[in-house]
TORMAR-403979 format. One record per residue (C-alpha): residue in three letters; x, y, z; residue number from 1. Coordinates in steps of 0.1 Angstrom, whole numbers. Example, Ala and Ser with C-alpha at 12.3 -4.5 7.8 and 13.67 -1.06 7.14 Angstrom:
<tibas>
 lovo     X     Y     Z pati
  Ala   123   -45    78    1
  Ser   137   -11    71    2
</tibas>
This chain:
<tibas>
 lovo     X     Y     Z pati
  Met  -990   584  1403    1
  Ala  -979   552  1385    2
  Gln -1015   540  1384    3
  Ser -1027   573  1370    4
  Ile -1000   572  1343    5
  Ser -1009   537  1334    6
  Gln -1046   544  1331    7
  Leu -1038   575  1310    8
  Leu -1016   554  1286    9
  Val -1044   528  1283   10
  Ala -1071   555  1277   11
  Trp -1050   573  1250   12
  Arg -1037   541  1235   13
  Arg -1050   547  1200   14
  Pro -1037   583  1195   15
  Leu -1004   572  1210   16
  Leu -1002   542  1186   17
  Val -1008   565  1156   18
  Leu  -982   590  1169   19
  Ala  -957   562  1174   20
  Ile  -962   550  1138   21
  Ala  -958   585  1125   22
  Ala  -926   590  1145   23
  Val  -911   558  1133   24
  Ala  -919   567  1097   25
  Ala  -903   601  1101   26
  Ala  -872   586  1117   27
  Trp  -868   558  1090   28
  Ala  -849   579  1064   29
  Pro  -824   595  1089   30
  Ala  -818   560  1104   31
  Gln  -807   546  1070   32
  Arg  -779   572  1069   33
  Leu  -761   559  1099   34
  Gly  -728   545  1088   35
  Phe  -695   531  1101   36
  Asp  -664   551  1110   37
  Arg  -636   529  1098   38
  Ser  -607   551  1110   39
  Ile  -581   536  1134   40
  Glu  -580   571  1150   41
  Asn  -616   566  1161   42
  Met  -605   540  1185   43
  Phe  -588   566  1207   44
  Ala  -599   597  1226   45
  Pro  -594   629  1205   46
  Asp  -568   642  1229   47
  Asp  -549   609  1232   48
  Pro  -511   616  1231   49
  Leu  -506   586  1208   50
  Leu  -525   602  1179   51
  Pro  -503   632  1169   52
  Pro  -472   611  1161   53
  Phe  -493   585  1142   54
  Arg  -510   612  1122   55
  Gln  -476   629  1115   56
  Leu  -462   595  1103   57
  Lys  -491   591  1079   58
  Arg  -487   627  1066   59
  Thr  -450   625  1061   60
  Phe  -444   589  1049   61
  Gly  -478   576  1038   62
  Gly  -482   559  1071   63
  Asp  -499   525  1071   64
  Glu  -519   531  1039   65
  Ile  -502   500  1025   66
  Ala  -517   467  1013   67
  Leu  -491   439  1012   68
  Ala  -496   411   986   69
  Ala  -475   380   993   70
  Tyr  -471   346   978   71
  Val  -446   317   976   72
  Asp  -426   309   944   73
  Pro  -398   284   947   74
  Glu  -382   300   916   75
  Leu  -387   336   927   76
  Leu  -352   348   919   77
  Ser  -349   331   886   78
  Pro  -356   352   854   79
  Ala  -390   334   850   80
  Gly  -399   340   886   81
  Leu  -390   377   884   82
  Asp  -411   380   852   83
  Arg  -441   366   870   84
  Leu  -435   389   899   85
  Glu  -432   419   875   86
  Arg  -465   411   857   87
  Leu  -484   407   890   88
  Thr  -469   440   903   89
  Lys  -481   459   872   90
  Glu  -515   443   875   91
  Leu  -519   454   911   92
  Ala  -506   489   904   93
  Ala  -533   493   878   94
  Val  -561   486   903   95
  Pro  -582   518   908   96
  Gly  -573   533   942   97
  Val  -537   521   942   98
  Ala  -512   550   939   99
  Ser  -482   527   931  100
  Ala  -469   492   937  101
  Phe  -433   480   940  102
  Ser  -415   447   946  103
  Leu  -382   430   938  104
  Ala  -393   432   901  105
  Ser  -386   470   904  106
  Val  -348   461   907  107
  Lys  -349   431   883  108
  Pro  -318   443   863  109
  Leu  -297   443   895  110
  Leu  -309   408   904  111
  Thr  -303   392   871  112
  Ser  -269   407   862  113
  Ser  -240   383   868  114
  Phe  -216   412   871  115
  Leu  -232   428   901  116
  Gln  -232   399   926  117
  Ser  -222   420   956  118
  Leu  -247   447   948  119
  Arg  -274   420   943  120
  Asp  -267   406   978  121
  Arg  -269   440   994  122
  Val  -303   447   977  123
  Leu  -316   413   989  124
  Gln  -304   420  1024  125
  Leu  -321   454  1024  126
  Ser  -354   440  1010  127
  Glu  -355   410  1033  128
  Gly  -386   410  1055  129
  Tyr  -404   435  1033  130
  Thr  -404   425   996  131
  Ile  -388   391  1001  132
  Gly  -388   365  1028  133
  Ala  -357   350  1045  134
  Asp  -363   318  1025  135
  His  -359   338   992  136
  Gln  -390   321   980  137
  Thr  -417   344   995  138
  Ala  -424   375   974  139
  Gly  -440   407   988  140
  Ile  -456   434   967  141
  Val  -461   467   985  142
  Cys  -493   485   972  143
  Leu  -494   521   982  144
  Leu  -530   531   984  145
  Gln  -544   565   975  146
  Pro  -560   585  1004  147
  Glu  -595   572  1009  148
  Arg  -611   606  1005  149
  Ser  -595   613   970  150
  Ala  -595   577   957  151
  Pro  -616   571   926  152
  Thr  -633   540   941  153
  Pro  -643   530   977  154
  Arg  -615   514   997  155
  Ala  -635   481   999  156
  Gln  -637   478   961  157
  Thr  -599   484   958  158
  Val  -592   457   984  159
  Asp  -616   433   966  160
  Gln  -600   439   932  161
  Leu  -565   434   947  162
  Arg  -575   401   963  163
  Arg  -592   389   931  164
  Arg  -561   396   909  165
  Leu  -539   379   935  166
  Glu  -561   349   936  167
  Lys  -559   345   898  168
  His  -521   345   900  169
  Asp  -505   311   895  170
  Ala  -492   308   930  171
  Gly  -522   324   947  172
  Gly  -513   344   978  173
  Val  -526   365  1006  174
  Leu  -534   402  1011  175
  Ser  -527   419  1044  176
  Gly  -521   453  1059  177
  Glu  -540   478  1081  178
  Pro  -564   490  1053  179
  Val  -572   454  1044  180
  Met  -579   445  1081  181
  Val  -601   475  1085  182
  Val  -621   468  1053  183
  Asp  -626   431  1061  184
  Gly  -632   437  1098  185
  Phe  -660   463  1092  186
  Arg  -674   441  1065  187
  Tyr  -678   414  1091  188
  Leu  -693   438  1115  189
  Glu  -719   451  1091  190
  Asp  -729   415  1082  191
  Asp  -729   407  1119  192
  Gly  -752   436  1127  193
  Arg  -779   421  1105  194
  Leu  -772   385  1113  195
  Leu  -771   390  1151  196
  Gly  -802   412  1151  197
  Leu  -822   387  1131  198
  Ala  -809   357  1151  199
  Ala  -817   374  1185  200
  Thr  -852   383  1172  201
  Gly  -859   348  1160  202
  Leu  -846   331  1191  203
  Leu  -865   354  1214  204
  Ser  -897   350  1194  205
  Leu  -894   312  1197  206
  Thr  -888   317  1235  207
  Ile  -919   338  1239  208
  Ile  -940   314  1219  209
  Ala  -927   285  1240  210
  Cys  -932   303  1273  211
  Phe  -965   321  1267  212
  Arg  -980   304  1236  213
  Ser  -992   338  1221  214
  Leu  -984   352  1187  215
  Arg  -997   386  1197  216
  Trp  -972   388  1225  217
  Val  -944   380  1201  218
  Leu  -954   409  1179  219
  Val  -958   434  1207  220
  Pro  -922   433  1220  221
  Leu  -908   431  1184  222
  Ala  -927   463  1175  223
  Val  -913   479  1207  224
  Val  -878   469  1198  225
  Gly  -882   480  1161  226
  Ala  -894   514  1171  227
  Ala  -866   519  1197  228
  Leu  -840   508  1172  229
  Val  -851   531  1144  230
  Gly  -853   560  1168  231
  Thr  -818   553  1182  232
  Lys  -803   551  1147  233
  Ala  -820   583  1136  234
  Leu  -808   602  1167  235
  Leu  -772   589  1162  236
  Ala  -773   599  1125  237
  Val  -787   634  1132  238
  Ser  -761   640  1159  239
  Gly  -732   630  1136  240
  Leu  -722   599  1154  241
  His  -711   567  1135  242
  Leu  -712   530  1142  243
  Ser  -678   517  1154  244
  Leu  -660   485  1162  245
  Val  -684   470  1187  246
  Ser  -716   485  1173  247
  Ser  -727   453  1156  248
  Met  -743   444  1189  249
  Leu  -767   474  1188  250
  Trp  -797   456  1173  251
  Ala  -792   425  1193  252
  Ile  -789   443  1227  253
  Val  -818   466  1221  254
  Thr  -838   435  1212  255
  Val  -828   417  1244  256
  Ile  -835   447  1266  257
  Gly  -869   454  1250  258
  Ile  -882   419  1251  259
  Ala  -869   411  1286  260
  Thr  -887   443  1299  261
  Val  -920   435  1281  262
  Ile  -920   400  1297  263
  His  -925   415  1332  264
  Leu  -955   435  1319  265
  Leu  -968   404  1301  266
  Ile  -968   383  1332  267
  Gly  -984   411  1352  268
  Phe -1011   413  1326  269
  Arg -1016   376  1326  270
  Glu -1020   375  1364  271
  Ala -1046   403  1362  272
  Arg -1065   385  1335  273
  Ala -1065   354  1357  274
  Glu -1083   375  1383  275
  Ser -1111   381  1358  276
  His -1103   417  1350  277
  Ala -1112   431  1315  278
  Pro -1083   434  1291  279
  Ala -1080   472  1294  280
  Asp -1084   471  1332  281
  Ala -1059   442  1335  282
  Leu -1033   461  1315  283
  Ala -1038   493  1335  284
  Ala -1035   474  1368  285
  Ala -1003   456  1356  286
  Gly  -989   489  1344  287
  Gly  -997   506  1377  288
  Lys  -978   479  1396  289
  Leu  -949   477  1372  290
  Ala  -945   513  1359  291
  Ala  -920   522  1386  292
  Pro  -898   491  1384  293
  Ile  -899   492  1346  294
  Phe  -887   528  1347  295
  Trp  -859   520  1371  296
  Ala  -850   489  1352  297
  Cys  -845   509  1320  298
  Ala  -828   536  1339  299
  Thr  -803   512  1354  300
  Asp  -797   497  1320  301
  Ala  -789   532  1307  302
  Ala  -766   538  1337  303
  Gly  -746   506  1331  304
  Phe  -741   516  1294  305
  Ala  -735   553  1303  306
  Ser  -705   543  1325  307
  Leu  -688   531  1292  308
  Met  -687   567  1282  309
  Ala  -659   572  1307  310
  Ser  -637   548  1286  311
  Ser  -608   564  1266  312
  Val  -614   538  1238  313
  Gly  -635   554  1211  314
  Pro  -657   524  1201  315
  Val  -664   516  1238  316
  His  -673   552  1245  317
  Asp  -696   555  1214  318
  Phe  -712   522  1222  319
  Gly  -721   536  1256  320
  Val  -738   566  1240  321
  Met  -757   544  1216  322
  Met  -770   521  1243  323
  Val  -781   549  1266  324
  Leu  -803   562  1238  325
  Gly  -815   527  1230  326
  Ser  -824   520  1267  327
  Met  -843   551  1272  328
  Leu  -861   549  1238  329
  Thr  -871   513  1247  330
  Leu  -889   527  1278  331
  Val  -907   553  1256  332
  Ser  -915   527  1230  333
  Ile  -930   504  1257  334
  Ala  -952   532  1270  335
  Val  -966   544  1237  336
  Leu  -969   511  1218  337
  Thr  -977   483  1242  338
  Pro -1012   495  1252  339
  Gly -1024   500  1217  340
  Leu -1010   468  1203  341
  Ala -1019   446  1233  342
  Leu -1056   458  1233  343
  Leu -1060   460  1195  344
  Gly -1088   435  1186  345
  Arg -1096   403  1205  346
  Ile -1076   376  1186  347
  Asp -1050   358  1207  348
  Ala -1052   386  1233  349
  Asp -1043   365  1264  350
  Pro -1009   350  1270  351
  Arg -1010   314  1283  352
  Arg  -990   294  1309  353
  Ala  -959   278  1296  354
  Trp  -955   240  1293  355
  Gly  -940   228  1325  356
  Glu  -947   261  1344  357
  Gly  -961   240  1372  358
  Thr  -928   224  1377  359
  Leu  -912   258  1378  360
  Asp  -936   269  1406  361
  Val  -926   238  1427  362
  Gly  -889   246  1422  363
  Leu  -893   282  1432  364
  Glu  -913   271  1463  365
  Arg  -885   247  1473  366
  Ile  -859   274  1470  367
  Val  -877   296  1495  368
  Gly  -881   266  1517  369
  Ala  -844   259  1517  370
  Ile  -836   296  1524  371
  Asn  -859   296  1554  372
  Ala  -846   262  1566  373
  Arg  -808   268  1563  374
  Pro  -801   305  1558  375
  Arg  -767   305  1575  376
  Ser  -754   274  1556  377
  Leu  -765   288  1523  378
  Ala  -749   322  1531  379
  Leu  -715   306  1541  380
  Met  -715   284  1510  381
  Ile  -722   313  1487  382
  Val  -695   335  1502  383
  Ala  -669   307  1501  384
  Leu  -678   298  1464  385
  Cys  -677   334  1453  386
  Ala  -644   341  1471  387
  Ala  -627   311  1455  388
  Cys  -639   319  1420  389
  Ser  -632   356  1423  390
  Ala  -596   350  1433  391
  Gly  -588   341  1396  392
  Ile  -590   378  1388  393
  Ala  -553   380  1399  394
  Trp  -543   357  1370  395
  Leu  -562   377  1343  396
  Asp  -541   385  1312  397
  Val  -548   408  1282  398
  Glu  -551   397  1246  399
  Thr  -530   420  1225  400
  Asp  -528   399  1193  401
  Phe  -553   418  1172  402
  Thr  -558   388  1148  403
  Lys  -574   370  1178  404
  Asn  -603   393  1174  405
  Phe  -614   373  1144  406
  Arg  -622   336  1138  407
  Gln  -591   316  1129  408
  Ser  -607   305  1096  409
  Ser  -611   342  1084  410
  Pro  -589   356  1055  411
  Ile  -576   382  1079  412
  Val  -561   356  1103  413
  Arg  -548   335  1074  414
  Ser  -530   364  1058  415
  Tyr  -514   376  1090  416
  Glu  -503   340  1098  417
  Phe  -486   339  1064  418
  Val  -468   372  1070  419
  Glu  -459   363  1106  420
  Ser  -443   330  1095  421
  Arg  -427   340  1061  422
  Leu  -420   377  1062  423
  Gly  -406   382  1096  424
  Gly  -436   391  1117  425
  Ala  -469   409  1112  426
  Gly  -462   437  1137  427
  Val  -453   468  1117  428
  Trp  -443   500  1134  429
  Asp  -418   529  1131  430
  Val  -393   553  1147  431
  Phe  -391   586  1129  432
  Leu  -368   615  1137  433
  Pro  -359   650  1123  434
  Val  -329   655  1100  435
  Pro  -307   685  1108  436
  Glu  -299   710  1080  437
  Pro  -273   700  1067  438
  Ala  -274   664  1078  439
  Gly  -236   658  1082  440
  Ala  -217   626  1084  441
  Glu  -222   625  1121  442
  Phe  -260   623  1118  443
  Ile  -256   594  1094  444
  Asp  -234   576  1119  445
  Arg  -259   583  1147  446
  Val  -287   568  1127  447
  Ala  -266   537  1119  448
  Arg  -257   534  1156  449
  Leu  -294   537  1166  450
  Glu  -303   509  1142  451
  Glu  -275   487  1156  452
  Arg  -286   493  1192  453
  Leu  -322   485  1183  454
  Arg  -311   452  1168  455
  Arg  -288   443  1197  456
  Glu  -305   458  1228  457
  Val  -342   452  1222  458
  Val  -347   417  1235  459
  Val  -374   393  1248  460
  Pro  -371   360  1266  461
  Gly  -367   332  1239  462
  Val  -382   298  1240  463
  Asp  -352   285  1259  464
  Gly  -354   314  1284  465
  Lys  -324   332  1269  466
  Pro  -326   367  1255  467
  Ala  -338   367  1218  468
  Pro  -341   397  1194  469
  Gly  -374   416  1200  470
  Leu  -373   431  1165  471
  Thr  -372   408  1134  472
  Lys  -362   437  1111  473
  Thr  -350   473  1112  474
  Leu  -346   493  1080  475
  Ser  -339   530  1073  476
  Ala  -329   551  1043  477
  Ile  -294   552  1057  478
  Asp  -290   515  1049  479
  Ala  -296   523  1013  480
  Leu  -265   545  1011  481
  Glu  -245   513  1011  482
  Leu  -258   507   975  483
  Ile  -239   537   960  484
  Pro  -202   544   958  485
  Leu  -205   579   974  486
  Gly  -189   583  1008  487
  Lys  -209   594  1038  488
  Ala  -196   629  1038  489
  Lys  -206   634  1001  490
  Ala  -240   618  1007  491
  Ala  -246   640  1038  492
  Gln  -241   672  1018  493
  Asp  -274   665  1000  494
  Leu  -290   636  1019  495
  Glu  -325   643  1005  496
  Gly  -314   645   969  497
  Thr  -292   613   973  498
  Leu  -321   593   987  499
  Lys  -345   605   960  500
  Leu  -320   593   934  501
  Ile  -317   559   951  502
  Gly  -355   558   954  503
  Arg  -359   558   916  504
  Gln  -340   525   914  505
  Leu  -352   511   948  506
  Pro  -388   522   954  507
  Ile  -389   511   990  508
  Val  -365   540   999  509
  Gln  -392   565   988  510
  Ser  -412   557  1019  511
  Leu  -383   560  1043  512
  His  -378   598  1041  513
  Gly  -401   628  1036  514
  Arg  -413   662  1046  515
  Asp  -444   669  1067  516
  Pro  -469   688  1045  517
  Gln  -479   708  1076  518
  Ala  -443   719  1082  519
  Pro  -425   715  1048  520
  Asp  -393   730  1062  521
  Arg  -389   699  1084  522
  Tyr  -372   668  1068  523
  Tyr  -376   634  1085  524
  Leu  -361   599  1083  525
  Arg  -381   568  1091  526
  Ile  -368   536  1106  527
  Met  -392   507  1098  528
  Leu  -395   481  1125  529
  Arg  -410   446  1123  530
  Ser  -418   423  1152  531
  Arg  -439   393  1160  532
  Glu  -476   400  1164  533
  Arg  -483   369  1184  534
  Gln  -466   377  1217  535
  Ser  -478   383  1253  536
  Ser  -489   417  1263  537
  Gln  -459   419  1287  538
  Gln  -435   412  1259  539
  Lys  -451   438  1236  540
  His  -449   464  1262  541
  Ala  -413   455  1270  542
  Ile  -404   458  1233  543
  Ile  -421   492  1229  544
  Glu  -405   506  1261  545
  Gln  -370   494  1250  546
  Val  -374   510  1215  547
  Gln  -386   542  1231  548
  Arg  -357   543  1256  549
  Val  -330   535  1230  550
  Ser  -344   559  1204  551
  Arg  -346   588  1227  552
  Gln  -312   582  1241  553
  Glu  -298   587  1206  554
  Phe  -324   613  1194  555
  Pro  -344   630  1221  556
  Glu  -370   642  1194  557
  Ala  -375   607  1181  558
  Gln  -411   595  1179  559
  Val  -422   558  1182  560
  Thr  -456   550  1166  561
  Gly  -474   527  1142  562
  Phe  -502   502  1141  563
  Phe  -483   478  1164  564
  Val  -480   504  1191  565
  Leu  -516   517  1188  566
  Leu  -532   482  1189  567
  Thr  -512   473  1220  568
  Arg  -522   504  1238  569
  Ile  -559   500  1229  570
  Ile  -563   467  1247  571
  Glu  -544   482  1277  572
  Ser  -568   511  1278  573
  Val  -598   489  1276  574
  Thr  -585   467  1305  575
  Arg  -576   498  1325  576
  Asp  -610   513  1320  577
  Gln  -631   481  1328  578
  Trp  -630   485  1366  579
  Leu  -634   523  1363  580
  Thr  -666   519  1342  581
  Phe  -678   491  1366  582
  Gly  -672   514  1396  583
  Leu  -691   543  1379  584
  Ala  -719   519  1369  585
  Thr  -722   506  1405  586
  Leu  -722   541  1419  587
  Ala  -748   554  1395  588
  Ile  -770   524  1399  589
  Gly  -766   525  1437  590
  Leu  -778   562  1437  591
  Met  -807   552  1415  592
  Met  -817   524  1439  593
  Leu  -814   549  1468  594
  Ala  -838   572  1449  595
  Ala  -862   544  1440  596
  Phe  -864   527  1474  597
  Arg  -856   557  1496  598
  Ser  -836   533  1518  599
  Leu  -799   528  1519  600
  Arg  -802   492  1531  601
  Phe  -825   482  1503  602
  Ala  -802   499  1478  603
  Leu  -772   479  1491  604
  Val  -792   447  1491  605
  Ala  -801   453  1454  606
  Leu  -764   457  1444  607
  Ala  -749   426  1462  608
  Pro  -765   397  1443  609
  Asn  -757   413  1409  610
  Ala  -722   424  1416  611
  Leu  -710   390  1429  612
  Pro  -717   371  1396  613
  Ile  -695   396  1377  614
  Phe  -665   389  1400  615
  Val  -672   352  1398  616
  Val  -673   351  1360  617
  Thr  -643   374  1357  618
  Gly  -624   353  1382  619
  Leu  -632   321  1363  620
  Met  -618   337  1332  621
  Gly  -585   340  1351  622
  Trp  -586   305  1365  623
  Phe  -592   290  1330  624
  Gly  -567   311  1312  625
  Phe  -591   332  1290  626
  Lys  -577   366  1281  627
  Ile  -594   399  1283  628
  Asn  -604   415  1250  629
  Met  -626   444  1241  630
  Gly  -658   424  1246  631
  Ala  -648   409  1279  632
  Ala  -637   442  1292  633
  Met  -672   457  1288  634
  Ile  -692   430  1306  635
  Ala  -687   443  1342  636
  Ala  -705   476  1336  637
  Val  -731   463  1312  638
  Ser  -740   432  1332  639
  Met  -745   453  1364  640
  Gly  -770   475  1346  641
  Leu  -789   445  1330  642
  Ala  -789   421  1360  643
  Ile  -802   446  1386  644
  Asp  -835   449  1367  645
  Ser  -847   417  1384  646
  Ser  -837   430  1418  647
  Val  -858   461  1412  648
  His  -889   441  1404  649
  Tyr  -883   417  1433  650
  Ile  -877   443  1460  651
  Thr  -906   465  1448  652
  Ala  -930   435  1450  653
  Phe  -915   424  1484  654
  Arg  -921   458  1500  655
  Arg  -956   459  1486  656
  Arg  -963   426  1503  657
  Arg  -948   438  1535  658
  Gln  -969   469  1535  659
  Ala -1000   447  1530  660
  Gly  -992   430  1563  661
  Asn  -974   398  1551  662
  Ser  -947   383  1572  663
  Val  -912   382  1557  664
  Asn  -915   345  1549  665
  Asp  -950   349  1534  666
  Ala  -938   378  1514  667
  Leu  -908   359  1500  668
  His  -931   329  1491  669
  Ala  -955   352  1473  670
  Val  -928   372  1454  671
  His  -910   340  1444  672
  Gln  -942   328  1428  673
  Thr  -949   360  1409  674
  Val  -918   381  1403  675
  Gly  -895   351  1407  676
  Arg  -914   334  1378  677
  Ala  -910   366  1357  678
  Met  -873   368  1366  679
  Val  -868   332  1353  680
  Phe  -886   340  1320  681
  Ser  -869   374  1315  682
  Thr  -835   360  1322  683
  Leu  -842   331  1299  684
  Ala  -850   357  1272  685
  Leu  -818   376  1280  686
  Val  -796   345  1278  687
  Val  -813   333  1246  688
  Gly  -810   367  1230  689
  Phe  -773   372  1240  690
  Ser  -765   336  1228  691
  Ala  -771   349  1192  692
  Leu  -739   369  1196  693
  Ala  -720   336  1195  694
  Leu  -727   336  1158  695
  Ser  -705   366  1152  696
  Arg  -673   365  1133  697
  Phe  -658   392  1156  698
  Val  -644   374  1187  699
  Pro  -650   402  1212  700
  Thr  -687   401  1203  701
  Ile  -687   363  1210  702
  Tyr  -670   369  1244  703
  Phe  -694   396  1252  704
  Gly  -725   375  1244  705
  Val  -713   344  1263  706
  Leu  -700   362  1293  707
  Val  -730   384  1297  708
  Ser  -752   353  1295  709
  Leu  -732   336  1322  710
  Thr  -734   367  1343  711
  Met  -771   369  1338  712
  Leu  -775   333  1349  713
  Gly  -754   341  1380  714
  Gly  -776   372  1386  715
  Leu  -807   350  1384  716
  Ile  -793   326  1410  717
  Gly  -782   356  1431  718
  Asn  -817   371  1429  719
  Leu  -835   338  1437  720
  Val  -812   328  1465  721
  Leu  -789   355  1478  722
  Leu  -814   384  1476  723
  Pro  -840   366  1498  724
  Leu  -813   358  1523  725
  Leu  -803   394  1525  726
  Leu  -839   406  1527  727
  Lys  -844   382  1557  728
  Leu  -813   397  1573  729
  Val  -823   434  1569  730
  Glu  -861   430  1574  731
  Arg  -878   419  1606  732
  Asp  -913   404  1609  733
  Ala  -925   436  1626  734
  Leu  -941   457  1599  735
  Lys  -919   484  1585  736
  Thr  -929   515  1567  737
  Pro  -907   525  1537  738
</tibas>
């Protein structure tokens, strides 16, 4: 059947080529509409219990739609310093897309009056950690942004204008906050998508030229990749999906899969031409031999990516969907484009042998000789080495510092380091709770008690090993009541009205109380929390659990949420899901191998040399102290799908040799010189292609590229050494029928 399909594709190559060109032309316009989803909520499953409190926080208090401008002025509290702050605050408030801006300049009369010293001190204490640093030289300007859907300008333009006006300020400064991180992060990702795709394409083109010295066979896989990529983007756009946090790798990975797959066909075609077949007959013969393994290779790629759809993290799930489409469209693209392009004209039609390929042949022969001479020694050495390396998995830790997702030289990291060191920590989150009607003095006392308990009881181990405060700041609207002479009982009679009155003089109070637009009869108070962003995952979890425990002891209906909580949980989810997705990928690929080979032993043999490198690389991360991030957490499932391609080709060719009457040793020698050579070239293409990801400005993308490359190299060693060892173990010299 494979031979018939191959001959049919070669015979109909011209109509298929025209059809493919027409399909790409039709898909081009929809593909251009594919855009990014920049919402933080997109990073979670729709039914994740963390989302409702976060959405309610944003509805009721404006959430995290805040850009914080900060700078240092040694004379900040002098009249001249406050004048400078006031001018900059007004400039930032005038930027299109900014609803309002406030700073210490909003209470300048209180700070410059010599008759209100005690009130001045209370205002500074209340504002410390938000609009002024503990050094009283760091100024913070809180810019409340308009909702993105109703803003007059795109959010990116608003952020750019804020940054430009801040940079023109005498003291310079930084701009931080969740909207800023999102804008900058996705800007990096969009730039990365183009850069990484072009870099992967360029590197792989150079690799093919170096290995096969043929310009035509550079253009053929590039056309295959281009068609698959346009088709994938068009289907995603039509189905309503969007690019997400890890989607910058889409172009690069489709390029790598397409070119690595075409290389197997290229080598088969070259071997058939060396046997004096005409070009069309040679391509049909190569296609007949490789149709089944190419199909199963693309199917296993898709299975590896499909397992990511089980992840509860939105970007990882969506990336799985995208790459399933990309993998299967790559298969279609190879079938309809390769015959027409490979046989179009006679110029540069035949790929040549690579420089130094004779040395490669000798090396492959020696590997088989060593396997035949010392199979037990090699097997024991491999088992011991893999076990020692894999043990490091026990020491793996999770990277929860979200700024570590970007290069240290990026503006995002510099701004967060500034806030971390000068404004009490970049981790911003909240507790919010319902206010009874009427509030009553007892409620005010309970809120004050809750704040005091949070300051006192939420602790982490300090540098000296002694308990240290886990929160660098707690602030609620109740703290602002100290600024007015009313007693608690009087204020409690109309708490909302009192806080609105205070908010006119001290704008920060406006964001500390509010009503939920979806339930306007419910009135809420907000306790703003600040903590250090650069902490271990264990410390972050401990802080969150302590805040939840204390808050619900005082107010059972209290909700704990915010950017700090969500980002901590995201990485936890990715780490939790990585072994689930790996298990699903292994199961799905194992079933595919069972269907492909119709033999349980061959299915298990195919899995082993590709699973071990994943454990080895992951274990080495633990031994060397590298932390798991979003990119590292995806490598297990993805690598399993990519690495097993070589095993499919190897076992298929081995069984064909055995059916032809070759002994086990003769079959291994022959397969090493044919499929083994193709494995080396295709793995080289994979590694070179994935190395382009190291150019990314998004650190998880770098991790993904480097770690997948290492796993691919491990898979190559496994398929050249461990796979033949296992085949010798399960296959005897007596001829076996499949």
